[in-house]
PDB file with one MODEL, atoms N, CA, C and O in Angstrom:
MODEL        1
ATOM      1  N   MET A   1     -64.350 -55.321 -12.739  1.00  0.00           N
ATOM      2  CA  MET A   1     -64.443 -54.021 -13.338  1.00  0.00           C
ATOM      3  C   MET A   1     -63.307 -53.140 -12.811  1.00  0.00           C
ATOM      4  O   MET A   1     -63.114 -53.053 -11.599  1.00  0.00           O
ATOM      5  N   ALA A   2     -62.571 -52.502 -13.679  1.00  0.00           N
ATOM      6  CA  ALA A   2     -61.459 -51.645 -13.294  1.00  0.00           C
ATOM      7  C   ALA A   2     -61.978 -50.333 -12.724  1.00  0.00           C
ATOM      8  O   ALA A   2     -63.004 -49.806 -13.156  1.00  0.00           O
ATOM      9  N   VAL A   3     -61.256 -49.829 -11.758  1.00  0.00           N
ATOM     10  CA  VAL A   3     -61.602 -48.557 -11.134  1.00  0.00           C
ATOM     11  C   VAL A   3     -60.664 -47.493 -11.671  1.00  0.00           C
ATOM     12  O   VAL A   3     -59.446 -47.670 -11.668  1.00  0.00           O
ATOM     13  N   SER A   4     -61.228 -46.393 -12.130  1.00  0.00           N
ATOM     14  CA  SER A   4     -60.421 -45.297 -12.641  1.00  0.00           C
ATOM     15  C   SER A   4     -59.881 -44.483 -11.469  1.00  0.00           C
ATOM     16  O   SER A   4     -60.651 -44.013 -10.632  1.00  0.00           O
ATOM     17  N   LYS A   5     -58.573 -44.317 -11.405  1.00  0.00           N
ATOM     18  CA  LYS A   5     -57.955 -43.571 -10.316  1.00  0.00           C
ATOM     19  C   LYS A   5     -57.031 -42.519 -10.888  1.00  0.00           C
ATOM     20  O   LYS A   5     -56.409 -42.717 -11.932  1.00  0.00           O
ATOM     21  N   ILE A   6     -56.949 -41.408 -10.200  1.00  0.00           N
ATOM     22  CA  ILE A   6     -56.079 -40.313 -10.603  1.00  0.00           C
ATOM     23  C   ILE A   6     -54.718 -40.501  -9.958  1.00  0.00           C
ATOM     24  O   ILE A   6     -54.629 -40.725  -8.750  1.00  0.00           O
ATOM     25  N   GLN A   7     -53.681 -40.415 -10.733  1.00  0.00           N
ATOM     26  CA  GLN A   7     -52.322 -40.535 -10.231  1.00  0.00           C
ATOM     27  C   GLN A   7     -51.846 -39.161  -9.779  1.00  0.00           C
ATOM     28  O   GLN A   7     -52.037 -38.165 -10.476  1.00  0.00           O
ATOM     29  N   THR A   8     -51.231 -39.121  -8.616  1.00  0.00           N
ATOM     30  CA  THR A   8     -50.756 -37.860  -8.068  1.00  0.00           C
ATOM     31  C   THR A   8     -49.419 -38.067  -7.372  1.00  0.00           C
ATOM     32  O   THR A   8     -49.107 -39.172  -6.928  1.00  0.00           O
ATOM     33  N   GLY A   9     -48.643 -37.021  -7.278  1.00  0.00           N
ATOM     34  CA  GLY A   9     -47.371 -37.086  -6.558  1.00  0.00           C
ATOM     35  C   GLY A   9     -47.599 -36.742  -5.090  1.00  0.00           C
ATOM     36  O   GLY A   9     -48.519 -35.992  -4.762  1.00  0.00           O
ATOM     37  N   LEU A  10     -46.786 -37.275  -4.227  1.00  0.00           N
ATOM     38  CA  LEU A  10     -46.915 -37.019  -2.800  1.00  0.00           C
ATOM     39  C   LEU A  10     -45.524 -36.861  -2.210  1.00  0.00           C
ATOM     40  O   LEU A  10     -44.642 -37.688  -2.440  1.00  0.00           O
ATOM     41  N   ARG A  11     -45.340 -35.803  -1.456  1.00  0.00           N
ATOM     42  CA  ARG A  11     -44.058 -35.586  -0.797  1.00  0.00           C
ATOM     43  C   ARG A  11     -44.241 -35.787   0.695  1.00  0.00           C
ATOM     44  O   ARG A  11     -45.137 -35.199   1.300  1.00  0.00           O
ATOM     45  N   LEU A  12     -43.395 -36.614   1.286  1.00  0.00           N
ATOM     46  CA  LEU A  12     -43.433 -36.888   2.717  1.00  0.00           C
ATOM     47  C   LEU A  12     -42.051 -36.634   3.300  1.00  0.00           C
ATOM     48  O   LEU A  12     -41.039 -36.869   2.639  1.00  0.00           O
ATOM     49  N   ASN A  13     -42.010 -36.152   4.542  1.00  0.00           N
ATOM     50  CA  ASN A  13     -40.685 -36.042   5.145  1.00  0.00           C
ATOM     51  C   ASN A  13     -40.198 -37.455   5.479  1.00  0.00           C
ATOM     52  O   ASN A  13     -40.995 -38.387   5.580  1.00  0.00           O
ATOM     53  N   GLU A  14     -38.918 -37.598   5.645  1.00  0.00           N
ATOM     54  CA  GLU A  14     -38.303 -38.922   5.775  1.00  0.00           C
ATOM     55  C   GLU A  14     -38.842 -39.706   6.976  1.00  0.00           C
ATOM     56  O   GLU A  14     -39.073 -40.911   6.878  1.00  0.00           O
ATOM     57  N   LYS A  15     -39.038 -39.029   8.097  1.00  0.00           N
ATOM     58  CA  LYS A  15     -39.529 -39.714   9.305  1.00  0.00           C
ATOM     59  C   LYS A  15     -40.932 -40.285   9.084  1.00  0.00           C
ATOM     60  O   LYS A  15     -41.205 -41.427   9.453  1.00  0.00           O
ATOM     61  N   VAL A  16     -41.814 -39.495   8.485  1.00  0.00           N
ATOM     62  CA  VAL A  16     -43.177 -39.955   8.194  1.00  0.00           C
ATOM     63  C   VAL A  16     -43.133 -41.121   7.209  1.00  0.00           C
ATOM     64  O   VAL A  16     -43.838 -42.115   7.384  1.00  0.00           O
ATOM     65  N   TYR A  17     -42.304 -40.995   6.175  1.00  0.00           N
ATOM     66  CA  TYR A  17     -42.179 -42.061   5.174  1.00  0.00           C
ATOM     67  C   TYR A  17     -41.739 -43.376   5.821  1.00  0.00           C
ATOM     68  O   TYR A  17     -42.315 -44.429   5.547  1.00  0.00           O
ATOM     69  N   LYS A  18     -40.729 -43.316   6.671  1.00  0.00           N
ATOM     70  CA  LYS A  18     -40.230 -44.541   7.304  1.00  0.00           C
ATOM     71  C   LYS A  18     -41.296 -45.173   8.206  1.00  0.00           C
ATOM     72  O   LYS A  18     -41.446 -46.394   8.244  1.00  0.00           O
ATOM     73  N   LYS A  19     -42.024 -44.331   8.922  1.00  0.00           N
ATOM     74  CA  LYS A  19     -43.055 -44.872   9.812  1.00  0.00           C
ATOM     75  C   LYS A  19     -44.212 -45.485   9.028  1.00  0.00           C
ATOM     76  O   LYS A  19     -44.738 -46.534   9.402  1.00  0.00           O
ATOM     77  N   ILE A  20     -44.604 -44.827   7.943  1.00  0.00           N
ATOM     78  CA  ILE A  20     -45.713 -45.383   7.159  1.00  0.00           C
ATOM     79  C   ILE A  20     -45.301 -46.673   6.459  1.00  0.00           C
ATOM     80  O   ILE A  20     -46.134 -47.554   6.246  1.00  0.00           O
ATOM     81  N   LYS A  21     -44.023 -46.793   6.098  1.00  0.00           N
ATOM     82  CA  LYS A  21     -43.543 -48.052   5.506  1.00  0.00           C
ATOM     83  C   LYS A  21     -43.633 -49.189   6.527  1.00  0.00           C
ATOM     84  O   LYS A  21     -43.957 -50.319   6.164  1.00  0.00           O
ATOM     85  N   VAL A  22     -43.350 -48.899   7.790  1.00  0.00           N
ATOM     86  CA  VAL A  22     -43.494 -49.910   8.843  1.00  0.00           C
ATOM     87  C   VAL A  22     -44.959 -50.331   8.939  1.00  0.00           C
ATOM     88  O   VAL A  22     -45.266 -51.519   9.034  1.00  0.00           O
ATOM     89  N   LEU A  23     -45.858 -49.348   8.914  1.00  0.00           N
ATOM     90  CA  LEU A  23     -47.279 -49.669   8.978  1.00  0.00           C
ATOM     91  C   LEU A  23     -47.729 -50.486   7.777  1.00  0.00           C
ATOM     92  O   LEU A  23     -48.562 -51.381   7.916  1.00  0.00           O
ATOM     93  N   CYS A  24     -47.191 -50.191   6.607  1.00  0.00           N
ATOM     94  CA  CYS A  24     -47.524 -50.967   5.405  1.00  0.00           C
ATOM     95  C   CYS A  24     -47.182 -52.437   5.607  1.00  0.00           C
ATOM     96  O   CYS A  24     -47.957 -53.327   5.259  1.00  0.00           O
ATOM     97  N   THR A  25     -46.015 -52.668   6.173  1.00  0.00           N
ATOM     98  CA  THR A  25     -45.592 -54.044   6.416  1.00  0.00           C
ATOM     99  C   THR A  25     -46.514 -54.713   7.427  1.00  0.00           C
ATOM    100  O   THR A  25     -46.952 -55.846   7.225  1.00  0.00           O
ATOM    101  N   ARG A  26     -46.803 -54.012   8.506  1.00  0.00           N
ATOM    102  CA  ARG A  26     -47.684 -54.576   9.539  1.00  0.00           C
ATOM    103  C   ARG A  26     -49.082 -54.855   9.012  1.00  0.00           C
ATOM    104  O   ARG A  26     -49.691 -55.864   9.367  1.00  0.00           O
ATOM    105  N   GLU A  27     -49.587 -53.979   8.176  1.00  0.00           N
ATOM    106  CA  GLU A  27     -50.945 -54.100   7.644  1.00  0.00           C
ATOM    107  C   GLU A  27     -51.014 -54.938   6.366  1.00  0.00           C
ATOM    108  O   GLU A  27     -52.096 -55.248   5.867  1.00  0.00           O
ATOM    109  N   ARG A  28     -49.842 -55.294   5.852  1.00  0.00           N
ATOM    110  CA  ARG A  28     -49.749 -56.041   4.586  1.00  0.00           C
ATOM    111  C   ARG A  28     -50.488 -55.321   3.460  1.00  0.00           C
ATOM    112  O   ARG A  28     -51.291 -55.908   2.734  1.00  0.00           O
ATOM    113  N   ARG A  29     -50.186 -54.025   3.343  1.00  0.00           N
ATOM    114  CA  ARG A  29     -50.763 -53.170   2.308  1.00  0.00           C
ATOM    115  C   ARG A  29     -49.627 -52.488   1.565  1.00  0.00           C
ATOM    116  O   ARG A  29     -48.520 -52.350   2.085  1.00  0.00           O
ATOM    117  N   SER A  30     -49.916 -52.066   0.351  1.00  0.00           N
ATOM    118  CA  SER A  30     -48.948 -51.246  -0.366  1.00  0.00           C
ATOM    119  C   SER A  30     -48.989 -49.839   0.222  1.00  0.00           C
ATOM    120  O   SER A  30     -49.953 -49.464   0.888  1.00  0.00           O
ATOM    121  N   LEU A  31     -47.945 -49.072  -0.027  1.00  0.00           N
ATOM    122  CA  LEU A  31     -47.896 -47.687   0.434  1.00  0.00           C
ATOM    123  C   LEU A  31     -49.103 -46.915  -0.099  1.00  0.00           C
ATOM    124  O   LEU A  31     -49.783 -46.221   0.656  1.00  0.00           O
ATOM    125  N   ASN A  32     -49.361 -47.037  -1.384  1.00  0.00           N
ATOM    126  CA  ASN A  32     -50.473 -46.332  -2.002  1.00  0.00           C
ATOM    127  C   ASN A  32     -51.804 -46.743  -1.375  1.00  0.00           C
ATOM    128  O   ASN A  32     -52.640 -45.891  -1.076  1.00  0.00           O
ATOM    129  N   ASN A  33     -51.998 -48.035  -1.180  1.00  0.00           N
ATOM    130  CA  ASN A  33     -53.248 -48.535  -0.619  1.00  0.00           C
ATOM    131  C   ASN A  33     -53.464 -48.031   0.800  1.00  0.00           C
ATOM    132  O   ASN A  33     -54.579 -47.652   1.160  1.00  0.00           O
ATOM    133  N   LEU A  34     -52.409 -48.021   1.608  1.00  0.00           N
ATOM    134  CA  LEU A  34     -52.536 -47.557   2.988  1.00  0.00           C
ATOM    135  C   LEU A  34     -52.849 -46.064   3.029  1.00  0.00           C
ATOM    136  O   LEU A  34     -53.711 -45.638   3.798  1.00  0.00           O
ATOM    137  N   ILE A  35     -52.168 -45.271   2.219  1.00  0.00           N
ATOM    138  CA  ILE A  35     -52.427 -43.833   2.200  1.00  0.00           C
ATOM    139  C   ILE A  35     -53.853 -43.559   1.726  1.00  0.00           C
ATOM    140  O   ILE A  35     -54.540 -42.713   2.300  1.00  0.00           O
ATOM    141  N   GLU A  36     -54.302 -44.254   0.701  1.00  0.00           N
ATOM    142  CA  GLU A  36     -55.670 -44.075   0.207  1.00  0.00           C
ATOM    143  C   GLU A  36     -56.680 -44.425   1.305  1.00  0.00           C
ATOM    144  O   GLU A  36     -57.665 -43.713   1.495  1.00  0.00           O
ATOM    145  N   TYR A  37     -56.433 -45.519   2.024  1.00  0.00           N
ATOM    146  CA  TYR A  37     -57.314 -45.944   3.113  1.00  0.00           C
ATOM    147  C   TYR A  37     -57.369 -44.885   4.221  1.00  0.00           C
ATOM    148  O   TYR A  37     -58.450 -44.538   4.697  1.00  0.00           O
ATOM    149  N   VAL A  38     -56.212 -44.380   4.625  1.00  0.00           N
ATOM    150  CA  VAL A  38     -56.146 -43.376   5.694  1.00  0.00           C
ATOM    151  C   VAL A  38     -56.865 -42.096   5.283  1.00  0.00           C
ATOM    152  O   VAL A  38     -57.602 -41.517   6.080  1.00  0.00           O
ATOM    153  N   VAL A  39     -56.659 -41.653   4.052  1.00  0.00           N
ATOM    154  CA  VAL A  39     -57.328 -40.441   3.564  1.00  0.00           C
ATOM    155  C   VAL A  39     -58.840 -40.654   3.512  1.00  0.00           C
ATOM    156  O   VAL A  39     -59.602 -39.766   3.893  1.00  0.00           O
ATOM    157  N   GLN A  40     -59.276 -41.808   3.050  1.00  0.00           N
ATOM    158  CA  GLN A  40     -60.712 -42.098   2.988  1.00  0.00           C
ATOM    159  C   GLN A  40     -61.331 -42.081   4.379  1.00  0.00           C
ATOM    160  O   GLN A  40     -62.419 -41.538   4.569  1.00  0.00           O
ATOM    161  N   ARG A  41     -60.649 -42.668   5.344  1.00  0.00           N
ATOM    162  CA  ARG A  41     -61.147 -42.651   6.727  1.00  0.00           C
ATOM    163  C   ARG A  41     -61.235 -41.230   7.261  1.00  0.00           C
ATOM    164  O   ARG A  41     -62.198 -40.883   7.946  1.00  0.00           O
ATOM    165  N   TYR A  42     -60.231 -40.398   6.951  1.00  0.00           N
ATOM    166  CA  TYR A  42     -60.243 -39.002   7.386  1.00  0.00           C
ATOM    167  C   TYR A  42     -61.456 -38.276   6.798  1.00  0.00           C
ATOM    168  O   TYR A  42     -62.154 -37.547   7.503  1.00  0.00           O
ATOM    169  N   ILE A  43     -61.698 -38.481   5.513  1.00  0.00           N
ATOM    170  CA  ILE A  43     -62.837 -37.840   4.847  1.00  0.00           C
ATOM    171  C   ILE A  43     -64.148 -38.293   5.487  1.00  0.00           C
ATOM    172  O   ILE A  43     -65.032 -37.471   5.731  1.00  0.00           O
ATOM    173  N   GLU A  44     -64.283 -39.585   5.759  1.00  0.00           N
ATOM    174  CA  GLU A  44     -65.497 -40.097   6.388  1.00  0.00           C
ATOM    175  C   GLU A  44     -65.717 -39.469   7.761  1.00  0.00           C
ATOM    176  O   GLU A  44     -66.836 -39.080   8.093  1.00  0.00           O
ATOM    177  N   ASP A  45     -64.652 -39.367   8.561  1.00  0.00           N
ATOM    178  CA  ASP A  45     -64.749 -38.743   9.884  1.00  0.00           C
ATOM    179  C   ASP A  45     -65.118 -37.266   9.760  1.00  0.00           C
ATOM    180  O   ASP A  45     -65.955 -36.764  10.510  1.00  0.00           O
ATOM    181  N   TYR A  46     -64.495 -36.583   8.821  1.00  0.00           N
ATOM    182  CA  TYR A  46     -64.775 -35.163   8.602  1.00  0.00           C
ATOM    183  C   TYR A  46     -66.231 -34.953   8.210  1.00  0.00           C
ATOM    184  O   TYR A  46     -66.905 -34.074   8.748  1.00  0.00           O
ATOM    185  N   GLU A  47     -66.715 -35.761   7.274  1.00  0.00           N
ATOM    186  CA  GLU A  47     -68.094 -35.619   6.816  1.00  0.00           C
ATOM    187  C   GLU A  47     -69.099 -35.992   7.910  1.00  0.00           C
ATOM    188  O   GLU A  47     -70.181 -35.409   7.979  1.00  0.00           O
ATOM    189  N   ARG A  48     -68.756 -36.939   8.748  1.00  0.00           N
ATOM    190  CA  ARG A  48     -69.633 -37.309   9.856  1.00  0.00           C
ATOM    191  C   ARG A  48     -69.790 -36.118  10.818  1.00  0.00           C
ATOM    192  O   ARG A  48     -70.870 -35.885  11.360  1.00  0.00           O
ATOM    193  N   ALA A  49     -68.704 -35.377  11.017  1.00  0.00           N
ATOM    194  CA  ALA A  49     -68.726 -34.235  11.935  1.00  0.00           C
ATOM    195  C   ALA A  49     -69.248 -32.951  11.292  1.00  0.00           C
ATOM    196  O   ALA A  49     -69.844 -32.116  11.972  1.00  0.00           O
ATOM    197  N   ASN A  50     -69.026 -32.788   9.968  1.00  0.00           N
ATOM    198  CA  ASN A  50     -69.294 -31.508   9.320  1.00  0.00           C
ATOM    199  C   ASN A  50     -70.278 -31.559   8.162  1.00  0.00           C
ATOM    200  O   ASN A  50     -70.607 -30.521   7.587  1.00  0.00           O
ATOM    201  N   GLY A  51     -70.747 -32.734   7.815  1.00  0.00           N
ATOM    202  CA  GLY A  51     -71.641 -32.879   6.678  1.00  0.00           C
ATOM    203  C   GLY A  51     -70.858 -33.178   5.405  1.00  0.00           C
ATOM    204  O   GLY A  51     -69.630 -33.091   5.381  1.00  0.00           O
ATOM    205  N   PRO A  52     -71.581 -33.530   4.356  1.00  0.00           N
ATOM    206  CA  PRO A  52     -70.939 -33.918   3.094  1.00  0.00           C
ATOM    207  C   PRO A  52     -70.079 -32.810   2.500  1.00  0.00           C
ATOM    208  O   PRO A  52     -70.393 -31.627   2.624  1.00  0.00           O
ATOM    209  N   ILE A  53     -69.016 -33.204   1.869  1.00  0.00           N
ATOM    210  CA  ILE A  53     -68.150 -32.277   1.143  1.00  0.00           C
ATOM    211  C   ILE A  53     -68.644 -32.251  -0.295  1.00  0.00           C
ATOM    212  O   ILE A  53     -68.563 -33.264  -0.990  1.00  0.00           O
ATOM    213  N   PRO A  54     -69.154 -31.112  -0.755  1.00  0.00           N
ATOM    214  CA  PRO A  54     -69.620 -31.044  -2.145  1.00  0.00           C
ATOM    215  C   PRO A  54     -68.434 -31.042  -3.114  1.00  0.00           C
ATOM    216  O   PRO A  54     -67.592 -30.144  -3.069  1.00  0.00           O
ATOM    217  N   VAL A  55     -68.373 -32.029  -3.971  1.00  0.00           N
ATOM    218  CA  VAL A  55     -67.248 -32.130  -4.896  1.00  0.00           C
ATOM    219  C   VAL A  55     -67.339 -31.122  -6.033  1.00  0.00           C
ATOM    220  O   VAL A  55     -66.382 -30.958  -6.790  1.00  0.00           O
ATOM    221  N   ASP A  56     -68.474 -30.447  -6.164  1.00  0.00           N
ATOM    222  CA  ASP A  56     -68.610 -29.406  -7.190  1.00  0.00           C
ATOM    223  C   ASP A  56     -67.634 -28.269  -6.941  1.00  0.00           C
ATOM    224  O   ASP A  56     -67.247 -27.565  -7.873  1.00  0.00           O
ATOM    225  N   GLU A  57     -67.225 -28.083  -5.664  1.00  0.00           N
ATOM    226  CA  GLU A  57     -66.321 -26.993  -5.315  1.00  0.00           C
ATOM    227  C   GLU A  57     -64.892 -27.230  -5.778  1.00  0.00           C
ATOM    228  O   GLU A  57     -64.103 -26.289  -5.865  1.00  0.00           O
ATOM    229  N   VAL A  58     -64.555 -28.474  -6.073  1.00  0.00           N
ATOM    230  CA  VAL A  58     -63.186 -28.811  -6.449  1.00  0.00           C
ATOM    231  C   VAL A  58     -62.905 -28.273  -7.832  1.00  0.00           C
ATOM    232  O   VAL A  58     -63.663 -28.523  -8.770  1.00  0.00           O
ATOM    233  N   MET A  59     -61.828 -27.543  -7.960  1.00  0.00           N
ATOM    234  CA  MET A  59     -61.428 -26.992  -9.251  1.00  0.00           C
ATOM    235  C   MET A  59     -60.223 -27.800  -9.753  1.00  0.00           C
ATOM    236  O   MET A  59     -59.302 -28.063  -8.980  1.00  0.00           O
ATOM    237  N   ASP A  60     -60.212 -28.188 -10.998  1.00  0.00           N
ATOM    238  CA  ASP A  60     -59.080 -28.934 -11.564  1.00  0.00           C
ATOM    239  C   ASP A  60     -57.923 -28.015 -11.850  1.00  0.00           C
ATOM    240  O   ASP A  60     -56.882 -28.464 -12.329  1.00  0.00           O
TER     241      ASP A  60
ENDMDL
END
């Protein structure tokens, strides 16, 4: 089953970009996959400390 994902642009400074590319190689992940994983982990940690983030608050 395909997963619907929203495409978004991301700007990174050059130093961060180069370091994350190294991590991608080490982790054998694509850049997009690694960033998605890191963001998901951050959200999980945040919610564990602060409670659920209500997505109703998000405005398009």
